[in-house]
N, C-alpha and C positions, 0 to 999 in steps of 0.2 A: 419531592422531588422523583424523576423518573428514572427507571432504569438505566438508562444513556447517560443522565447528567451523572449519577454515582459511580458508574463503571469506573472511571478514571479520575483522581483529584487534578485540581488544575494543575498542579505543579509538575503531575505527570503527563497531563497534554503539552505543557511546555518543555519537556525532556522529548517527548515525541516529535513535536515540531523541530527541535535541536537534530536529533537523530537524521529526519529528511534532510535538513540543512547540511548535515556531516557528508552524508550517503553521495546527495547531488555536486557535491565537491569535487567529484572525481569522474562525472559521468554526464552526459548530457540527457540521460534519461531523467524521465519526470515522476517522482513518487507521492501518492495522496493516500490518505486513510480516511474512510468512512466509517461512523458509526451509527448503527439504529438499534431499535427493539428488536424488531422480526420482520420478516417478509413472509407474504401470502403466497408468492410465487416462488419458483426454486430459487435458491441462492445466487445460482450462476447466472440467471436470468437478470435477478433485481441487480448483480453487481454490472450489467452490461447498460440497464437502465439507468444506474447511478454514474457510469462511466460517461455516457451520453450527457444526462443532465450536469456534469459537472466540465461538459466540453472537453474532455481529456482525447478526444481524437483527434484535436486539432492540434497537436505539436507537430513541428516541423518534419520530425524524423518518424513517426508514430512509433514513439517508444515510451510512452507513458505507463505506469503501473498502478493498479488501484487494489489496495489491501482493504477488503469489505467485512467488516464483524457485524453479524447480528447478535446482540447481546444475550436476549433472552432466549434465541433458538440454540445457542452454543455452537454457532457454524460460523465460518468466514472463508474467503475466497480469496485468492490472489490473481489478477488477472494483469496479463500484458497486451500491448496493442499489437496490431498487425504487424508494424515494424520489426517487434523484437523477434514475434511466432515466426519471421522468415530466415532467421539467422542462427536460433538456438535449438538445442536439440528438444525433443518432444518432454523428457522430465526435467527440464531446466528450472522448474520452480519447486521440486519435491525438496531439495534442501532448505529452501526458504520456510516451507509449509512446515517440515519435521521441525526446524529451529523454534518456529512461534508454537508449534503445537506442543512440544515438551514443557515450554513455560507456562502455556495455557492451563493443562491439566493440573499444574501444580499451583492455580490460582495466580499465578504471576502475569496479569495480563500486559500492564504496560510493559514489563522484560520482554515479553513474547511479542509484542507489536514493535519494540526497540530492535530486538534481535531482527525479526523479519526485514524492516527497513534497511538495516545496515547490510545485512547478507544480498538483500535485493541490489543494493547499490554495488556491491562487489562484483555480482554476476553482470549487471548492466556496466559496467567498467570494461569490463572484456571486449564488449561486443559494442559499445557507446562511449569510448573513452571521452572527456571532456576535450574540447577544443576551445581554443582562446577568444573566438566570437559566438561562443554559447553563452545563451542568456536563460533565465529561469522563467518559463512560459506557464507555468501554475502554481498556484497559490499553495504553499508549504501548509496551511492551517488545517486542521482536523473539520472534516464536514460531518454533520449529523441529521439522521432523519426521522 
């Protein structure tokens, strides 16, 4: 089994997908999680590649968020599309990052990801509240590289 496959159990993956569904109930924002072993380029640039690969730039309000995790490298990036960047302060993702990082340092990877998803959902709700005609534009499944 690979590092990526061993990173989370199937039950933990289901909990993460449930957290995404819960977070997206209150916002038109879209949240995805991508996990891979490592990156040969900067983690930020790799996050942008994955964002494009997953077609996350295609949301109507450009309010998608990707949580990218490189397991072997012990790195993660939270990236929000330009619709988010237009309306939020520069340090917008700091509380989400800190919530995840504190759990990761304790080896609680699933809980860190869940905390990050729920925190991102709360933050997105303030700027992109759910509207009656909103639809789930992106898959909630975890992608792996």
